[in-house]
VOPAGU-2260 file (C-alpha; in pm, 1 decimal, decimal comma):
REM VOPAGU-2260
SITE   aa  ch    i         X         Y         Z
SITE  UNK   A    0   -4723,7   -8080,6    1320,1
SITE  UNK   A    1   -5095,9   -8011,8    1338,5
SITE  UNK   A    2   -5266,0   -7775,9    1090,2
SITE  UNK   A    3   -5318,7   -7509,3    1356,8
SITE  UNK   A    4   -4956,9   -7527,6    1466,2
SITE  UNK   A    5   -4851,9   -7490,6    1095,8
SITE  UNK   A    6   -5072,8   -7189,1    1042,9
SITE  UNK   A    7   -4942,6   -7029,3    1363,2
SITE  UNK   A    8   -4585,0   -7082,3    1257,4
SITE  UNK   A    9   -4652,5   -6953,9     911,3
SITE  UNK   A   10   -4810,3   -6628,6    1052,7
SITE  UNK   A   11   -4518,3   -6583,4    1291,1
SITE  UNK   A   12   -4273,3   -6611,7     999,4
SITE  UNK   A   13   -4472,2   -6364,1     796,1
SITE  UNK   A   14   -4492,4   -6131,3    1096,6
SITE  UNK   A   15   -4121,5   -6149,3    1138,7
SITE  UNK   A   16   -4058,1   -6069,4     760,4
SITE  UNK   A   17   -4300,7   -5778,2     791,1
SITE  UNK   A   18   -4117,9   -5642,5    1087,6
SITE  UNK   A   19   -3784,9   -5668,3     916,9
SITE  UNK   A   20   -3926,3   -5488,3     614,6
SITE  UNK   A   21   -4053,4   -5207,3     834,4
SITE  UNK   A   22   -3701,5   -5191,0     963,5
SITE  UNK   A   23   -3556,0   -5173,0     617,7
SITE  UNK   A   24   -3798,4   -4881,7     546,8
SITE  UNK   A   25   -3690,4   -4694,4     856,5
SITE  UNK   A   26   -3323,2   -4739,6     783,5
SITE  UNK   A   27   -3370,5   -4611,0     429,9
SITE  UNK   A   28   -3580,7   -4322,3     545,4
SITE  UNK   A   29   -3303,4   -4217,6     798,8
SITE  UNK   A   30   -3041,0   -4239,6     514,5
SITE  UNK   A   31   -3275,4   -4037,0     286,9
SITE  UNK   A   32   -3267,7   -3732,8     515,2
SITE  UNK   A   33   -2898,0   -3710,8     549,0
SITE  UNK   A   34   -2749,2   -3395,3     383,7
SITE  UNK   A   35   -2611,8   -3466,9      40,1
SITE  UNK   A   36   -2337,6   -3202,8      39,0
SITE  UNK   A   37   -2104,4   -3399,9     259,9
SITE  UNK   A   38   -2141,8   -3707,2      39,7
SITE  UNK   A   39   -2049,5   -3488,2    -265,3
SITE  UNK   A   40   -1737,3   -3382,6     -89,0
SITE  UNK   A   41   -1641,0   -3750,2     -30,3
SITE  UNK   A   42   -1708,2   -3820,2    -398,5
SITE  UNK   A   43   -1499,5   -3525,9    -520,0
SITE  UNK   A   44   -1214,9   -3629,5    -291,1
SITE  UNK   A   45   -1238,7   -3984,7    -416,3
SITE  UNK   A   46   -1202,8   -3868,7    -781,9
SITE  UNK   A   47    -914,9   -3633,8    -680,6
SITE  UNK   A   48    -723,6   -3909,3    -505,1
SITE  UNK   A   49    -779,3   -4178,0    -770,0
SITE  UNK   A   50   -1023,5   -4389,6    -568,1
SITE  UNK   A   51   -1281,8   -4336,8    -847,5
SITE  UNK   A   52   -1189,3   -4328,3   -1204,8
SITE  UNK   A   53   -1430,8   -4126,1   -1436,3
SITE  UNK   A   54   -1279,1   -4285,7   -1757,0
SITE  UNK   A   55   -1405,1   -4645,1   -1689,4
SITE  UNK   A   56   -1698,0   -4812,2   -1531,5
SITE  UNK   A   57   -1502,4   -5142,3   -1485,5
SITE  UNK   A   58   -1154,1   -5083,9   -1364,4
SITE  UNK   A   59   -1025,8   -5431,5   -1446,2
SITE  UNK   A   60    -839,1   -5629,1   -1179,0
SITE  UNK   A   61    -762,1   -5327,6    -964,2
SITE  UNK   A   62    -724,5   -5418,9    -599,3
SITE  UNK   A   63    -790,7   -5058,7    -487,2
SITE  UNK   A   64   -1095,3   -4964,6    -683,7
SITE  UNK   A   65   -1217,8   -5315,9    -755,7
SITE  UNK   A   66   -1341,9   -5465,0   -1065,2
SITE  UNK   A   67   -1710,7   -5350,8   -1054,9
SITE  UNK   A   68   -1672,0   -4975,3   -1015,6
SITE  UNK   A   69   -2004,1   -4926,5   -1206,4
SITE  UNK   A   70   -2220,9   -5030,0    -904,0
SITE  UNK   A   71   -2015,1   -4804,1    -670,8
SITE  UNK   A   72   -2084,7   -4500,1    -886,5
SITE  UNK   A   73   -2454,2   -4588,8    -904,6
SITE  UNK   A   74   -2485,6   -4633,5    -528,2
SITE  UNK   A   75   -2287,7   -4298,0    -472,9
SITE  UNK   A   76   -2542,3   -4130,2    -696,3
SITE  UNK   A   77   -2815,7   -4246,0    -465,3
SITE  UNK   A   78   -2636,5   -4047,8    -186,4
SITE  UNK   A   79   -2580,0   -3723,1    -363,5
SITE  UNK   A   80   -2901,3   -3691,5    -586,4
SITE  UNK   A   81   -3182,9   -3495,0    -440,3
SITE  UNK   A   82   -3540,7   -3617,1    -471,5
SITE  UNK   A   83   -3900,8   -3467,7    -439,3
SITE  UNK   A   84   -3892,0   -3575,2     -67,2
SITE  UNK   A   85   -3735,5   -3828,3     169,7
SITE  UNK   A   86   -3988,0   -4097,8      67,2
SITE  UNK   A   87   -3871,8   -4070,7    -288,5
SITE  UNK   A   88   -3505,8   -4077,7    -196,0
SITE  UNK   A   89   -3572,8   -4389,4      16,8
SITE  UNK   A   90   -3789,4   -4593,8    -209,3
SITE  UNK   A   91   -3677,8   -4471,3    -555,2
SITE  UNK   A   92   -3351,3   -4271,9    -552,9
SITE  UNK   A   93   -3292,6   -4078,8    -873,5
SITE  UNK   A   94   -3025,7   -4207,4   -1103,4
SITE  UNK   A   95   -2908,3   -4000,9   -1407,4
SITE  UNK   A   96   -2761,8   -4186,2   -1695,9
SITE  UNK   A   97   -2602,2   -4142,9   -2040,9
SITE  UNK   A   98   -2676,7   -4339,2   -2358,6
SITE  UNK   A   99   -2743,4   -4711,4   -2291,3
SITE  UNK   A  100   -2685,9   -4671,8   -1923,0
SITE  UNK   A  101   -2306,0   -4648,6   -1975,3
SITE  UNK   A  102   -2049,9   -4417,9   -1834,9
SITE  UNK   A  103   -2182,5   -4425,9   -1476,9
SITE  UNK   A  104   -1872,8   -4291,2   -1319,4
SITE  UNK   A  105   -1836,0   -4006,5   -1578,1
SITE  UNK   A  106   -2202,5   -3915,6   -1503,7
SITE  UNK   A  107   -2116,5   -3917,3   -1118,3
SITE  UNK   A  108   -1814,9   -3703,4   -1185,4
SITE  UNK   A  109   -2016,0   -3444,7   -1372,3
SITE  UNK   A  110   -2292,3   -3442,6   -1106,6
SITE  UNK   A  111   -2045,3   -3352,9    -819,8
SITE  UNK   A  112   -1845,3   -3094,7   -1018,8
SITE  UNK   A  113   -2115,0   -2916,9   -1224,9
SITE  UNK   A  114   -2436,7   -2792,3   -1057,5
SITE  UNK   A  115   -2607,8   -2781,4   -1394,3
SITE  UNK   A  116   -2493,7   -3137,1   -1502,4
SITE  UNK   A  117   -2835,5   -3293,5   -1440,9
SITE  UNK   A  118   -3005,0   -3050,8   -1678,5
SITE  UNK   A  119   -3101,3   -3230,2   -2001,6
SITE  UNK   A  120   -2984,8   -3576,8   -1876,4
SITE  UNK   A  121   -3217,6   -3861,8   -1868,3
SITE  UNK   A  122   -3307,6   -4004,6   -1521,8
SITE  UNK   A  123   -3525,6   -4261,9   -1354,8
SITE  UNK   A  124   -3628,7   -4347,8    -997,9
SITE  UNK   A  125   -3443,8   -4665,3    -914,9
SITE  UNK   A  126   -3723,2   -4865,8    -751,2
SITE  UNK   A  127   -3656,1   -5223,2    -844,0
SITE  UNK   A  128   -3461,4   -5310,4    -531,9
SITE  UNK   A  129   -3451,6   -5230,9    -161,6
SITE  UNK   A  130   -3087,9   -5105,1    -200,6
SITE  UNK   A  131   -2965,1   -5220,7     126,6
SITE  UNK   A  132   -2614,9   -5115,0      33,2
SITE  UNK   A  133   -2730,5   -4748,6      21,6
SITE  UNK   A  134   -2774,6   -4702,2     397,6
SITE  UNK   A  135   -2464,8   -4893,1     469,7
SITE  UNK   A  136   -2264,2   -4669,2     232,5
SITE  UNK   A  137   -2431,5   -4371,1     389,2
SITE  UNK   A  138   -2341,6   -4474,7     738,2
SITE  UNK   A  139   -1977,0   -4527,8     672,1
SITE  UNK   A  140   -1917,7   -4246,7     425,7
SITE  UNK   A  141   -2068,8   -4005,3     681,3
SITE  UNK   A  142   -1760,1   -4088,0     895,5
SITE  UNK   A  143   -1476,2   -4190,8     657,5
SITE  UNK   A  144   -1350,3   -4135,1     317,7
SITE  UNK   A  145   -1420,6   -4395,2      34,9
SITE  UNK   A  146   -1077,2   -4557,1      62,4
SITE  UNK   A  147   -1130,3   -4629,0     434,2
SITE  UNK   A  148   -1488,1   -4750,9     377,0
SITE  UNK   A  149   -1370,8   -4996,7     101,3
SITE  UNK   A  150   -1104,9   -5127,1     347,8
SITE  UNK   A  151   -1381,9   -5177,1     613,8
SITE  UNK   A  152   -1613,2   -5368,0     367,4
SITE  UNK   A  153   -1315,3   -5595,7     242,8
SITE  UNK   A  154   -1205,8   -5667,1     600,8
SITE  UNK   A  155   -1562,3   -5752,1     703,2
SITE  UNK   A  156   -1602,9   -6031,3     443,3
SITE  UNK   A  157   -1260,1   -6171,4     513,9
SITE  UNK   A  158   -1333,4   -6171,7     891,2
SITE  UNK   A  159   -1674,6   -6332,0     823,2
SITE  UNK   A  160   -1511,6   -6617,1     631,6
SITE  UNK   A  161   -1231,7   -6652,1     888,9
SITE  UNK   A  162   -1509,7   -6679,1    1157,0
SITE  UNK   A  163   -1715,7   -6933,5     978,5
SITE  UNK   A  164   -1529,1   -7254,4    1078,9
SITE  UNK   A  165   -1519,2   -7129,9    1444,1
SITE  UNK   A  166   -1900,7   -7073,7    1428,7
SITE  UNK   A  167   -1929,3   -7442,4    1322,6
SITE  UNK   A  168   -1721,3   -7551,1    1610,3
SITE  UNK   A  169   -1480,8   -7840,2    1629,8
SITE  UNK   A  170   -1690,3   -8105,2    1803,1
SITE  UNK   A  171   -1857,7   -8228,7    1473,3
SITE  UNK   A  172   -1591,5   -8291,2    1213,1
SITE  UNK   A  173   -1840,6   -8317,0     930,1
SITE  UNK   A  174   -1996,6   -7975,9    1003,7
SITE  UNK   A  175   -1648,5   -7825,0    1069,2
SITE  UNK   A  176   -1536,2   -7973,0     727,1
SITE  UNK   A  177   -1839,8   -7811,2     552,4
SITE  UNK   A  178   -1767,8   -7463,4     704,1
SITE  UNK   A  179   -1395,7   -7500,0     630,5
SITE  UNK   A  180   -1450,7   -7590,0     271,2
SITE  UNK   A  181   -1680,3   -7280,4     222,9
SITE  UNK   A  182   -1436,8   -7058,3     413,5
SITE  UNK   A  183   -1123,9   -7162,5     221,6
SITE  UNK   A  184   -1281,3   -7142,9    -115,0
SITE  UNK   A  185   -1426,7   -6796,2     -23,7
SITE  UNK   A  186   -1098,2   -6661,2      96,0
SITE  UNK   A  187    -894,8   -6771,2    -194,5
SITE  UNK   A  188   -1134,1   -6832,6    -493,0
SITE  UNK   A  189   -1422,1   -6578,1    -465,7
SITE  UNK   A  190   -1255,6   -6291,3    -625,5
SITE  UNK   A  191   -1257,9   -6100,0    -297,3
SITE  UNK   A  192    -944,0   -5909,1    -395,9
SITE  UNK   A  193   -1155,8   -5721,1    -663,3
SITE  UNK   A  194   -1509,0   -5753,4    -524,5
SITE  UNK   A  195   -1467,1   -5735,4    -143,8
SITE  UNK   A  196   -1414,1   -5355,0    -134,9
SITE  UNK   A  197   -1720,2   -5294,0    -355,4
SITE  UNK   A  198   -2013,2   -5089,8    -196,1
SITE  UNK   A  199   -2235,2   -5353,4    -332,8
SITE  UNK   A  200   -2062,0   -5686,7    -334,2
SITE  UNK   A  201   -1865,6   -5655,5      -8,6
SITE  UNK   A  202   -2152,4   -5599,1     238,7
SITE  UNK   A  203   -2380,6   -5838,2      56,1
SITE  UNK   A  204   -2121,4   -6119,2      71,6
SITE  UNK   A  205   -2061,5   -6053,6     439,4
SITE  UNK   A  206   -2430,9   -6071,1     515,6
SITE  UNK   A  207   -2464,4   -6413,6     346,1
SITE  UNK   A  208   -2162,6   -6566,5     528,7
SITE  UNK   A  209   -2254,4   -6423,1     873,9
SITE  UNK   A  210   -2603,8   -6554,1     821,1
SITE  UNK   A  211   -2476,2   -6911,6     748,9
SITE  UNK   A  212   -2225,8   -6875,1    1042,8
SITE  UNK   A  213   -2518,4   -6780,7    1286,4
SITE  UNK   A  214   -2728,1   -7077,5    1152,1
SITE  UNK   A  215   -2433,0   -7301,0    1235,4
SITE  UNK   A  216   -2341,9   -7135,3    1574,0
SITE  UNK   A  217   -2697,1   -7148,4    1689,8
SITE  UNK   A  218   -2777,4   -7506,9    1560,9
SITE  UNK   A  219   -2895,1   -7616,5    1901,5
SITE  UNK   A  220   -3201,2   -7398,6    1812,2
SITE  UNK   A  221   -3195,4   -7384,8    1431,0
SITE  UNK   A  222   -3192,3   -7763,2    1426,2
SITE  UNK   A  223   -3545,7   -7727,1    1571,0
SITE  UNK   A  224   -3819,4   -7692,1    1296,7
SITE  UNK   A  225   -3981,2   -7376,8    1442,8
SITE  UNK   A  226   -3655,9   -7190,9    1489,6
SITE  UNK   A  227   -3530,9   -7294,9    1150,2
SITE  UNK   A  228   -3837,9   -7173,3     963,6
SITE  UNK   A  229   -3833,0   -6828,2    1148,0
SITE  UNK   A  230   -3452,4   -6803,3    1090,5
SITE  UNK   A  231   -3469,7   -6899,5     732,7
SITE  UNK   A  232   -3757,0   -6655,8     647,0
SITE  UNK   A  233   -3571,9   -6366,0     826,7
SITE  UNK   A  234   -3250,6   -6461,3     640,9
SITE  UNK   A  235   -3422,3   -6460,5     302,6
SITE  UNK   A  236   -3565,1   -6111,2     378,4
SITE  UNK   A  237   -3226,9   -5967,4     486,2
SITE  UNK   A  238   -3039,1   -6111,7     186,4
SITE  UNK   A  239   -3314,4   -5969,3     -43,4
SITE  UNK   A  240   -3265,3   -5638,8     122,3
SITE  UNK   A  241   -2899,5   -5652,1      21,7
SITE  UNK   A  242   -2950,8   -5816,4    -317,4
SITE  UNK   A  243   -2860,8   -5607,7    -625,7
SITE  UNK   A  244   -2885,2   -5912,6    -859,2
SITE  UNK   A  245   -2522,2   -5999,7    -797,1
SITE  UNK   A  246   -2601,6   -6351,7    -703,1
SITE  UNK   A  247   -2666,1   -6317,2    -320,4
SITE  UNK   A  248   -3003,0   -6503,5    -322,5
SITE  UNK   A  249   -2890,9   -6821,0    -501,9
SITE  UNK   A  250   -2562,8   -6830,2    -303,0
SITE  UNK   A  251   -2743,7   -6778,5      26,8
SITE  UNK   A  252   -3012,1   -7033,0     -63,2
SITE  UNK   A  253   -2765,0   -7296,7    -167,0
SITE  UNK   A  254   -2557,5   -7251,0     148,9
SITE  UNK   A  255   -2860,9   -7261,5     363,9
SITE  UNK   A  256   -2994,5   -7569,1     211,9
SITE  UNK   A  257   -2678,8   -7778,7     263,4
SITE  UNK   A  258   -2629,1   -7626,2     607,9
SITE  UNK   A  259   -2984,1   -7705,6     709,4
SITE  UNK   A  260   -2946,8   -8063,6     591,9
SITE  UNK   A  261   -2620,3   -8117,6     774,8
SITE  UNK   A  262   -2733,3   -7984,2    1115,6
SITE  UNK   A  263   -3040,6   -8188,1    1102,0
SITE  UNK   A  264   -2868,1   -8506,9     987,0
SITE  UNK   A  265   -2600,0   -8474,3    1248,5
SITE  UNK   A  266   -2866,4   -8407,9    1525,7
SITE  UNK   A  267   -3125,9   -8660,3    1416,8
SITE  UNK   A  268   -3149,0   -9005,2    1569,2
SITE  UNK   A  269   -3446,6   -9144,7    1379,8
SITE  UNK   A  270   -3471,6   -9160,3     995,7
SITE  UNK   A  271   -3219,7   -8878,4     930,1
SITE  UNK   A  272   -3201,6   -8948,7     557,8
SITE  UNK   A  273   -3577,6   -8858,9     532,7
SITE  UNK   A  274   -3615,5   -8595,8     792,5
SITE  UNK   A  275   -3294,2   -8405,5     690,3
SITE  UNK   A  276   -3390,3   -8362,9     332,8
SITE  UNK   A  277   -3735,6   -8249,9     422,4
SITE  UNK   A  278   -3584,8   -8019,0     672,5
SITE  UNK   A  279   -3351,2   -7869,0     410,8
SITE  UNK   A  280   -3646,4   -7815,6     166,6
SITE  UNK   A  281   -3843,3   -7643,7     443,3
SITE  UNK   A  282   -3551,7   -7412,4     503,6
SITE  UNK   A  283   -3535,5   -7333,8     134,5
SITE  UNK   A  284   -3910,3   -7279,8     105,5
SITE  UNK   A  285   -3902,5   -7042,7     408,0
SITE  UNK   A  286   -3599,4   -6856,4     267,3
SITE  UNK   A  287   -3783,7   -6813,9     -61,7
SITE  UNK   A  288   -4107,1   -6701,1     103,7
SITE  UNK   A  289   -3907,8   -6443,6     303,4
SITE  UNK   A  290   -3744,5   -6324,3     -13,4
SITE  UNK   A  291   -4058,1   -6305,8    -222,8
SITE  UNK   A  292   -4250,9   -6129,9      54,5
SITE  UNK   A  293   -3973,1   -5872,6      84,0
SITE  UNK   A  294   -3983,9   -5801,6    -282,6
SITE  UNK   A  295   -4368,2   -5770,5    -269,0
SITE  UNK   A  296   -4349,1   -5524,2      19,4
SITE  UNK   A  297   -4090,6   -5319,1    -151,7
SITE  UNK   A  298   -4278,0   -5292,4    -471,0
SITE  UNK   A  299   -4608,4   -5221,8    -291,2
SITE  UNK   A  300   -4445,3   -4926,8    -107,0
SITE  UNK   A  301   -4292,4   -4806,0    -422,1
SITE  UNK   A  302   -4616,4   -4815,4    -613,8
SITE  UNK   A  303   -4806,0   -4629,1    -327,8
SITE  UNK   A  304   -4555,2   -4351,3    -272,2
SITE  UNK   A  305   -4390,5   -4315,4    -617,9
SITE  UNK   A  306   -4645,2   -4449,7    -857,9
SITE  UNK   A  307   -4758,1   -4749,6   -1067,5
SITE  UNK   A  308   -4447,9   -4690,8   -1290,5
SITE  UNK   A  309   -4253,0   -4863,9   -1017,2
SITE  UNK   A  310   -4443,3   -5190,7   -1091,3
SITE  UNK   A  311   -4395,1   -5142,1   -1465,8
SITE  UNK   A  312   -4026,5   -5093,9   -1425,6
SITE  UNK   A  313   -3988,2   -5410,9   -1210,6
SITE  UNK   A  314   -4196,9   -5628,5   -1433,7
SITE  UNK   A  315   -4018,8   -5515,8   -1763,4
SITE  UNK   A  316   -3682,0   -5569,1   -1605,5
SITE  UNK   A  317   -3780,8   -5907,7   -1485,2
SITE  UNK   A  318   -3906,8   -5993,9   -1836,9
SITE  UNK   A  319   -3588,0   -5874,6   -1991,3
SITE  UNK   A  320   -3354,7   -6057,5   -1766,4
SITE  UNK   A  321   -3556,7   -6383,2   -1774,2
SITE  UNK   A  322   -3607,2   -6352,8   -2154,6
SITE  UNK   A  323   -3969,8   -6462,1   -2102,3
SITE  UNK   A  324   -4079,1   -6330,3   -2443,3
SITE  UNK   A  325   -3847,6   -6580,2   -2620,4
SITE  UNK   A  326   -4005,2   -6911,4   -2751,5
SITE  UNK   A  327   -3919,4   -7223,7   -2541,9
SITE  UNK   A  328   -3648,6   -7338,5   -2787,5
SITE  UNK   A  329   -3473,4   -7008,0   -2782,6
SITE  UNK   A  330   -3489,3   -6996,0   -2401,2
SITE  UNK   A  331   -3333,8   -7342,5   -2387,1
SITE  UNK   A  332   -3035,8   -7230,2   -2587,0
SITE  UNK   A  333   -3023,2   -6910,5   -2384,1
SITE  UNK   A  334   -2991,5   -7122,1   -2064,7
SITE  UNK   A  335   -2722,5   -7337,9   -2215,7
SITE  UNK   A  336   -2539,1   -7020,8   -2331,5
SITE  UNK   A  337   -2574,1   -6883,4   -1983,2
SITE  UNK   A  338   -2419,5   -7186,0   -1816,6
SITE  UNK   A  339   -2133,0   -7177,2   -2064,7
SITE  UNK   A  340   -2081,5   -6802,5   -2001,1
SITE  UNK   A  341   -2080,4   -6859,7   -1628,7
SITE  UNK   A  342   -1797,0   -7115,2   -1667,8
SITE  UNK   A  343   -1617,6   -6890,1   -1915,8
SITE  UNK   A  344   -1629,9   -6610,6   -1646,4
SITE  UNK   A  345   -1469,5   -6843,6   -1386,3
SITE  UNK   A  346   -1128,4   -6652,6   -1423,2
SITE  UNK   A  347   -1297,9   -6387,8   -1208,3
SITE  UNK   A  348   -1229,7   -6629,7    -921,0
SITE  UNK   A  349    -853,3   -6647,3    -998,8
SITE  UNK   A  350    -761,8   -6283,6   -1070,6
SITE  UNK   A  351    -817,4   -6313,1   -1441,0
SITE  UNK   A  352    -604,5   -6620,0   -1500,7
SITE  UNK   A  353    -785,0   -6865,1   -1720,8
SITE  UNK   A  354    -541,8   -7147,4   -1665,4
SITE  UNK   A  355    -571,8   -7129,4   -1289,8
SITE  UNK   A  356    -964,5   -7118,1   -1323,8
SITE  UNK   A  357    -953,2   -7441,2   -1523,6
SITE  UNK   A  358    -733,2   -7605,6   -1270,0
SITE  UNK   A  359    -962,3   -7499,1    -994,4
SITE  UNK   A  360   -1273,1   -7627,4   -1180,0
SITE  UNK   A  361   -1094,3   -7963,4   -1258,3
SITE  UNK   A  362    -983,3   -8024,3    -903,7
SITE  UNK   A  363   -1348,2   -7954,1    -786,7
SITE  UNK   A  364   -1477,1   -8184,6   -1053,8
SITE  UNK   A  365   -1238,2   -8460,2    -920,8
SITE  UNK   A  366   -1365,8   -8413,7    -569,5
SITE  UNK   A  367   -1718,2   -8454,9    -686,8
SITE  UNK   A  368   -1627,5   -8758,6    -892,7
SITE  UNK   A  369   -1438,3   -8927,5    -604,0
SITE  UNK   A  370   -1713,0   -8863,7    -357,2
SITE  UNK   A  371   -1983,9   -8991,0    -601,5
SITE  UNK   A  372   -1782,4   -9317,3    -651,0
SITE  UNK   A  373   -1761,7   -9360,2    -273,8
SITE  UNK   A  374   -2140,9   -9312,9    -257,5
SITE  UNK   A  375   -2197,2   -9559,2    -537,8
SITE  UNK   A  376   -1989,7   -9827,2    -355,2
SITE  UNK   A  377   -2195,8   -9746,7     -42,3
SITE  UNK   A  378   -2526,2   -9706,9    -217,9
SITE  UNK   A  379   -2709,0   -9933,7      31,1
SITE  UNK   A  380   -2638,3   -9663,2     292,7
SITE  UNK   A  381   -2933,4   -9433,6     304,4
SITE  UNK   A  382   -2712,2   -9190,8     497,0
SITE  UNK   A  383   -2473,8   -9170,8     200,7
SITE  UNK   A  384   -2741,1   -9149,5     -67,3
SITE  UNK   A  385   -2927,2   -8869,2     120,2
SITE  UNK   A  386   -2606,7   -8676,9     162,1
SITE  UNK   A  387   -2529,4   -8703,5    -217,9
SITE  UNK   A  388   -2888,9   -8583,3    -297,6
SITE  UNK   A  389   -2848,5   -8287,8     -53,1
SITE  UNK   A  390   -2530,6   -8171,0    -208,9
SITE  UNK   A  391   -2657,3   -8212,6    -560,2
SITE  UNK   A  392   -2985,5   -8019,4    -478,4
SITE  UNK   A  393   -2777,0   -7727,6    -340,1
SITE  UNK   A  394   -2578,7   -7689,5    -662,4
SITE  UNK   A  395   -2905,5   -7730,4    -850,6
SITE  UNK   A  396   -3028,4   -7411,2    -693,3
SITE  UNK   A  397   -2754,3   -7226,1    -889,8
SITE  UNK   A  398   -2856,9   -7392,5   -1210,7
SITE  UNK   A  399   -3226,8   -7307,1   -1150,2
SITE  UNK   A  400   -3132,7   -6943,7   -1093,1
SITE  UNK   A  401   -2939,2   -6931,0   -1414,5
SITE  UNK   A  402   -3237,7   -7095,9   -1597,0
SITE  UNK   A  403   -3475,7   -6843,5   -1459,8
SITE  UNK   A  404   -3254,9   -6539,0   -1533,2
SITE  UNK   A  405   -3053,1   -6658,9   -1825,2
SITE  UNK   A  406   -3029,2   -6320,7   -1996,9
SITE  UNK   A  407   -2920,6   -6148,5   -1688,2
SITE  UNK   A  408   -2647,5   -6417,5   -1640,3
SITE  UNK   A  409   -2503,8   -6372,5   -1979,5
SITE  UNK   A  410   -2493,6   -5994,5   -1957,5
SITE  UNK   A  411   -2331,0   -5997,0   -1623,3
SITE  UNK   A  412   -2140,1   -6320,2   -1624,1
SITE  UNK   A  413   -1809,8   -6156,4   -1504,3
SITE  UNK   A  414   -1959,3   -6122,9   -1161,2
SITE  UNK   A  415   -2227,8   -6374,6   -1167,7
SITE  UNK   A  416   -1960,1   -6647,9   -1211,0
SITE  UNK   A  417   -1883,9   -6579,7    -850,6
SITE  UNK   A  418   -2176,2   -6815,6    -787,0
SITE  UNK   A  419   -1928,6   -7091,9    -868,2
SITE  UNK   A  420   -1838,8   -7066,2    -506,9
SITE  UNK   A  421   -2108,0   -7322,1    -449,6
SITE  UNK   A  422   -2008,7   -7613,0    -667,1
SITE  UNK   A  423   -1641,9   -7561,5    -604,2
SITE  UNK   A  424   -1660,8   -7541,6    -219,6
SITE  UNK   A  425   -1939,7   -7799,5    -189,9
SITE  UNK   A  426   -1735,8   -8043,0    -405,6
SITE  UNK   A  427   -1462,4   -8052,2    -138,7
SITE  UNK   A  428   -1719,7   -8050,9     144,7
SITE  UNK   A  429   -1896,4   -8348,0     -16,0
SITE  UNK   A  430   -1575,5   -8541,1     -46,8
SITE  UNK   A  431   -1460,2   -8471,9     307,3
SITE  UNK   A  432   -1810,8   -8543,3     463,6
SITE  UNK   A  433   -1832,7   -8871,5     264,4
SITE  UNK   A  434   -1483,7   -8976,3     386,2
SITE  UNK   A  435   -1556,2   -8871,6     744,6
SITE  UNK   A  436   -1891,5   -9054,5     768,8
SITE  UNK   A  437   -1773,0   -9382,2     618,4
SITE  UNK   A  438   -1701,3   -9529,9     960,7
SITE  UNK   A  439   -2041,5   -9419,8    1100,6
SITE  UNK   A  440   -2268,5   -9529,3     812,2
SITE  UNK   A  441   -2389,2   -9830,3     999,1
SITE  UNK   A  442   -2502,0   -9626,0    1295,9
SITE  UNK   A  443   -2734,8   -9421,0    1083,0
SITE  UNK   A  444   -2840,0   -9670,3     824,1
């Protein structure tokens, strides 16, 4: 591709991300002008019927409330709390908190039952994220109670995973096997019983899976470099809009990388082992660029309309979660501790059962090992080696994320461990794709 064409494509991708961010702003602005009293009624009813529990922020392995009630109560605060104007409610909704940011659901309970509860309570404008879950919650809660909304969100992610293999289609067994491995692992070992109903996790998970499904379903276009770059940049922006530091970005990036590699490899006729890896890297770079630009747009808007304290809040939070102030040796140990904590939290995937989690991890390790041995025996096949590199790089994205945000991973390992969907599902996908392509390696060597 010539330099002029590259510049034109880059500008089109940037324009797409800018348009999407303008859309995000409009959606949040619309949500911000909705009357709060109706949402307060929904929240009061949720407490009265047991759909919210003021006594705990984390309700354990509760299939009705979900494990991560803290974020639900935080998002519901965004819906009920007033602000100086609609811009402040859209870009920096006010959050009230008690000591050490604990007791989010108790704080919410007080706010909806006592008109004077906010007096003397600390607060801050929550400007660090776009909060894409906020308008979705507003949309559905304006029509239904919290119990019904949770059922809608949980059904959405289950339906997205069930649709994924059909989006891949049946004509290419390797791509179908990849989609099937992701779908089966997601359905049974992603903790959806306890996270799918979350106002935060459920919609974000569905966005990631639907995005990958569309990438597969439209692969006649997304296998083309221009369409792939535009899709990946837009996908990165949308996932960032939904990201609440729950692991959506690394999960989406990992799945996009291996999916881009596979569709390119399966459609290429010349030099697929080289073109496909480069294609996957360009997808990842485009996704990352879309994500970074979305963060920049959000923080710029927050700084303009709310004040420079928005940038301070973002940078201080980033420094805290990345442990950037720590010396290199200490950071290395933090990264090791974060990886250990991630594995220790794997019982989240199996309903709290540690033995089942160990079996799950062991079976995945066996799949990786068998597939690796097959590649070793077929090491002269550039196709097989490239495939191994692609799967390994996809998993490496999770490790890089943990390394960059080690402190955050340690603090929130009970839900960040859901990123283990990647090594588990891709282990089985790697094995199945390696077995399926054994007969065709000479065609692509």
